[in-house]
Each structure stands twice: as C-alpha cells, then as structure tokens.
N, C-alpha and C positions, 0 to 999 in steps of 0.2 A: 267720221267719228263713230258712225252707226256700226261699222265693222269691229271698231275697238271695243264697243261695249258687248257685241256679240261673243268676242273672244273671251272678255272678262266673264261673262255670264257662263260660258263653257267651261272655264277654270273654276269658277266658284261651285257650279253644279256638280263637276267631277270630284274635286277634292272635299266638298262639303259632305260627301257620303262617306269620307274616310274619318279615321278616329282623330280628328283634329279640331280645335276651337275656331268656329267660323269667324270670331273677332280677329283672330290673327290674320286670317285671310283678308279680311276688309282692311285691315292696317297695311298689309302688303300692296294690295291693289290700289290703295289710294296714294301710294308713293309717287307715282307720275304726275299726279294732279296737283300735290301740294309742294312739289319741288321743281320749279320751272328750269332749274340749272341743269337737270339731268339730260344729257345729249341724246337720248334714245327715244323711239316713239312708244306709243302705248302698245302698239302691235308686237314690237320687238320684246319688251318687257314682260308681256303676257305669254308669249310663245316661249320665252326663256323659262318662265315659272312653270309652264306645262312640261317642257322637255327635261329640265333640270331644276325640279322643285325644291331639292336640298341643297341649301346654301350652307357653305363651309368657310369659316375664317381659318385659313392655314397660316401656320407660322413655321417657317423653315429657318433653323440655325445651322450656320456653317462653321466648320472647323478643319485645321489642319495640325495632325500632332496634339490634339486637344488644346490648340490654340485657335482663338476666333479669327475668322477670315473676314474682314471688313470689305464692303464694295465688291463683292463678288456678284457675277451675273447668275440669276437663278431663273429656271424654267419649269413649270409644271405641266405634265402632259397627262391626258387621259388614253390609257392603252385600250383602244377599241377593237372591235373584231375586224376593222380595216386598216388599223395602223395607229400610231400616236397622234393625238390631236392636241395642240397647244391650248390650254385653259388660261394660263397667265405667265408672265415673265417681268423681270425687274431687277433691281440691284439692292443687295443687302446693305443695311445702314453700318454705322461705325462700330456696333456691337456684333456684326456679323449676322443679323436678324432680317428676314425678309416676310412680309405679312401681306396677304391679299385674301380677297373673298371670292370663291368660285362657285359655280353651280354644278351639281352632279345629278345624274338620274337617280330615281327612286322607284325601282321596278318591283312590284309586289309578286311574290311567289306563292304564298299561301301560308296556312297556319302548320306548325311543327311541334310535337310533343318534345319538349326539353326537360327531362328530370321530373317528369308528372305536370309540367306546366304547359299549356298551349300558348304558343307565342307566333306573332306575325313576322315573317321572314322576308326580306328583301335581297335582291341580288346584291353581291358586293361589287364595288366600283375600283377598277385597277388603275393605278397611278404611277407616275414616275417623276421623280424630281432630279433634276440635273444642276450642279452648280460649277461655276467656272470662274477662274482668274487667270486669263491667258497670258498676261505680262509675267506672271510668276510661274508659269506652267503647271497650274494646278486644276484638277478636274475631280469631281465625285458626283455619285449618283445613288439613287436608292428606289427600287421598285417595290410597292406595297398595295394593299387593298384597304379600303374603308368600308364599313358595313352600316348602311342606313339603318338596319334593324336595331342598332344599339344607339343610333344618334337621336339627339333632340330635333323635332321637326318644328318650324321649317329651317332653325338656323342653329348650328352647332359649331365647336372649335375643334381643331385638330393640329398637332404640332410634330414635326420630324426633325432629326438631326442628320446633317449629311457630312460625312468625313471626306474631305478632298485628299488626292493623292498626287504626288509629283510625277508629271509625265514627262518632263523635260527640265534640263537644268538651265539652258539659256533663257533670257527673257525674250520676248517677242515684240515687234513693232507691227505696223499694218502689213497687209498682204503685198507682196511685190506682183509685177506683171507675170513672172514665172510661176509664182504661187498659184494665181488666178487659172493659169493654165493646168496646173495639177489639180486644182479644184474642179475644173470643168471636166477633166478627164476621168473623175471618179464617178462610177454609176451606183447611186444609193440603191440598196436592194428593196424589193417590195415583193416578197414571195411567201406563199402558204404551203402547209402540208397538214396531213393528218396522221396522227400516230395512236396505235393502241397503248394505253397508259395504265399501269398497274395501280390500283386504288385500295385494294384490301386483299389479304392473303391469310387463310387459317388452315391448320391441320387438325385432323381428328382421328379417332380410334374406334375400335368396335364399340357398338352400343353408346355411342357418344354422337349426338347429332348436333350440327353447327350450321347456321346460316348467316348471311349478312343481310342488313336493310339500310338502304339509302332512301330517305323520304325526300319529297320536294323541298327544296330549299337548303339541303345539306351542301357542304362546301368542301372543295379539294384544292389544296395549293401545290402549285408547281414553281420550281426555282426559274428565275430569269438570269440569263447569262449576256454580257455584253463585251464589246472590243472597240477599240479607238483606232481610227484612221485619221493621220495628220497630213493635212493637204500641203503644208509647208515642206514637209519631207517626202511626200508622195507615197507613203507605206503606211502599214498598220504598226502602231508603236505599242500595242498590248496583245497579248493572246486572250482567248476567251475566259472571264472570270465572273464570279457570281455577284449579282448587286441586288437581291431580294427575291420577291416572288410575286405571282398573280394567284388570284382565286377563281376557280370555276365553280359557279353555284348551278346546282341541279334543276333543270326545269321540269322533269318528270321522275318520279320515284321508281326505285328498282329494287326488288328484293330477290333472293335466290330460294330454292327449296332446301330443305335440311339434307346435309350430306354427312354420311357416317362410314366407318371402315378404313382406317389406315390410308387416309389420302390427305393431300395438299391441294386445296382449291384456290386459284389465283384469278381474281376478277379484274378485267381491263375495261376502261371506257375509252371510246373513241374521241380524242380531243383535237382541236384545231390549233396549229402553231404558226406564228408569223416571224419572218426575219426581215426586219426594217431598220431605218437608220434615221436620226435627226442631226441637223447641222447646228452647231455649238459655237458661238463667236466668230463665225465664218472661217474657221480653222479646223475644228474637229468634226468628223463624222462619227457619231457614236451609234454603233449597231447593236441591236437586241434581237434575242430569240425569246419568245415568250408564248405561253398557253394563252389561248383566247377564251373568253366567257362569251359564248353565243347564246342565242335564245331558244336553243333545242338540245341543250346537253343532259344526258349523254345521247348523241344521235345513233349510236350503236354500242355494243358491248361484245366482249370475247371472254370466255371462261375456260381456264385450264385446269384439268384435273390430272394429278399425278400420284404414284404411290409414295407412301411415307414410312420410314423406319421406326417411328415412334420415339426417337431420340430428341429429348428437349431439356431445357434448364432455364433458370432465370429467377427473378425475385419478385416478392409480392403477388403471388398468384391469387386468382380467384378460385374458391373451392366450392364445388357444387355437390350436394348429396345425391345418392342414386334416386332415380324416378322424380327428378326436380327440373325446373326450368329457369334460367337465369338470363337477363338482358345485360349486356356489358357495352357501356357506352364508350365510343372511341374519342379519344382526347389528345392533347399535346404530348409529342414524342420528344426524344433527346435530339432529334436531328431528322433530315429527311430519311423515310424509311425505304423508299423504293427508287428507282431510277428509270429514265426513258431516253432512248437514242432518238434525236431528232435529225432527219436528213432532208435537204432541199434539193431541187433539180439543178441548182448552181454548183452543187459539190460541197456546199457547207454542211457540215455534221457536228452536232453538238450534243453532249450528255447533260441531261437535267435531272435534279432531284425532284422527288415527288412525295407529297403527303407528309407535312410536319407538325402544324399547329392549327389548321384550319377548324373552325368551329361554327355551328354545330356539324359534325362529320359522320353521322350515322352511328350505327352499333351492329354488334354481332349478337346472336342468340345461342346459348348452349343449353341443350336438353339431354338429360342423362336417362338411360334404361337401368336394367339390373345387372350387376357385376358380382364378382366374389365379395364375400362378407368382409366389412372393414375397410373397403376401398372407396375413395372418392375421386370425382374429376377434377383435376388441377388445370387451369388454364392460365398459361405464361404468355407474357407479351407487354408487361409493364414498361419496359425501356422503349418500346415502339408505340406506346399509347394504344395498344391492342389493334392498331392498325394492321399488324402482323401477329398472329397468335398460334398456339399450339395447345391442344387439350388432350390429357392422357390420364389413364387410372393410376392411382397412387395409393398405397396404403397408409393409413393414418389421418 
C-alpha cells in the first residue's frame, strides 16, 4: 500500500501545479477507497489518471438512412502513433445509443496567442469509432479528433453520430470453417511512411511582403481513408473512401522570412502516416490510412518557391494600405485545401486531403511597401480559410 500512496502523491503533486482545483483531485483519488466494488487496484487507477487524465463520457448514436440502428456493435479506438488502440466497445441500446467513459491523454504544448488572448494548448487526440451490425450487413465509421484545450477537466462530454452503410445484401450467420481459413490467410497491414505534406501556400507581388507563422500548438488536419476486407468472401468489398480526419499538433513553432516579388511559396511539413487494420465482428478487416500525431511535429519541412503571374480572384479579400502590416488568422475552409499522395512499401497508395478546419491553425502576415498612388494590397483566399492565399496591388 506504501507504493500506492507514493503514486497518489506523484499524481497530486504533478497536477496540483496545473490550473485545476485540488479538491477535484482529492475527490477523484478517494474513489478507490470509498468504492470497494471497483475491481481495479489503486496502482491501476492512479496510473490511468496520470497517463489518461482527461475523462470523457462518449455518446455514440448509430443510424442507417436516418433511421436508428439498435443493438449494433460499437468500437472506440485511439489512433496512436503505433496504430489503433481499443479504448472501449459495447452494444448500442434500443435507441441506437452507446455510452461509455474513456480516458484520453492531456499533453500540454504551451501558450498560444489566439485573437489577442493567451490560451493553454493541449495536443488533440485522434479517435476512431466503428459501428457494425453484421446480421444486416451494415458498417459505418468516423475518424475525428477531440481537443482537451476546450474540454472541462477532469471530466467532459462528447457525442458523435455514425452513419452505417450497406456492405452486403445477404444476412450472415457465424463463421464457417472455410471462412476461418480466409480469415487466417488475410495479413493485416501495419506499415508506416513519411510524406512531405503541404500545409500553407501564399503568392505575393513586388513590394508586398508575406510570411507564415505556425506557433507551438497550432493544428493541421489530414483526411483519413478506409477500405473493408470481408473474410467470408476473401476479398475487399469497398474501395478506399473518406471517413473523417486526424489532427497533427505542432510540437515546435515554425515561421518563415518575408517573401516578395512575383512568387508562390508552398510550405510542406514532414508527417508520419500509418496503414493499419482492425477486426470488426470477426468478419470485417477495416483498413485505415491516417496521419499520425507524433511528439516531434514537424520533424522536418520543405519550402518550394515558384514564379507567379499575378492572376488571382475571389471574394471578401483583406485590404491593406501601403506601408502597413496585417496579420491574417487561418480559419475553416470550405473543404480540404491541399492533398498529399501517401505510398507504402506494400504498394498501397492513397490520396488524402489536407488542411480543412483545424484550429488554431496559424496565420500569415502581410506587409506592404510603397506602390502607385491609389493602389492597395488585396489578399484573396477566403474560400480556403486563407490556408491558400494570393496578394496583389489593385486600384481602389
């Protein structure tokens, strides 16, 4: 028991320095002592609180063509840098609702100035929910991220809706002997690769100076794609399709110098990608390709500089007077702005969308010099959330 109190003291001492009420900590840590029915040791509970201090009550609602799907099997995975890890699983009730409490990491990255306010930023946590009803040939999934920065600590709520799709028309019974041979013959992938991934692009003109700034804790989202292998048929029954996105949180800040003079600058970060699979209902291997949030992003970057002809158009531009400076925050776009081709040694190659609605997502800075009288600098990129932009001189 001496070791148990040592762990409790470590947890209390560590989180007591954070911006949380110690009374909450005491209440949490007393749980194992006042509830003898909990089948976990004190060591287990305290270690879980240290490794996964943010507790989340998840509610998953399942539907097919806007009709609830009762009694479907639900899985919740943490998409880690080594592959999916099962956090919880169960069966939805008669209303198509599955609720569970899970613990997720709460990794502090630093303070970031957001719209003039310094905020504490934590790494986003990437999750995957899969719902299946094998006797009806239904399966659906959703990859998404939750941000502890905006959650109530130590306990908060989160809900998602998962839409199932018809993968097969016939109903299924249990696996036959031949089915099991097919199951054993399938080799679930577990491979990684690294790709330079475009995260921001801007074009500029003479006497207009532009740079980008990604502070510690800024976030970039990347599309997730999946496909399904059916062991009862011994083949893939879907092609690759989009099922959400993961978020990469910056562990170190990165800014560029100012660029000027009829150029397009494309900034790429070196991101890690995984190709993995999880087994659902002992029938479906659901494969995924996703961007990984490591603890060293971006590990490297690449910057492309190309000439630009100055042609641009768009709506709702930012207008900057001569000899002025403006900071433009990157925000939600209408869809993924960039794309990246991800290839693995197995021969699998998938195209993923990049940069959609992650927040906070950095900024660009526009600084103007002197130009002809009556001209101002117009920065276009509203449709892209200024993740992709162009700035030119225009009269008026």
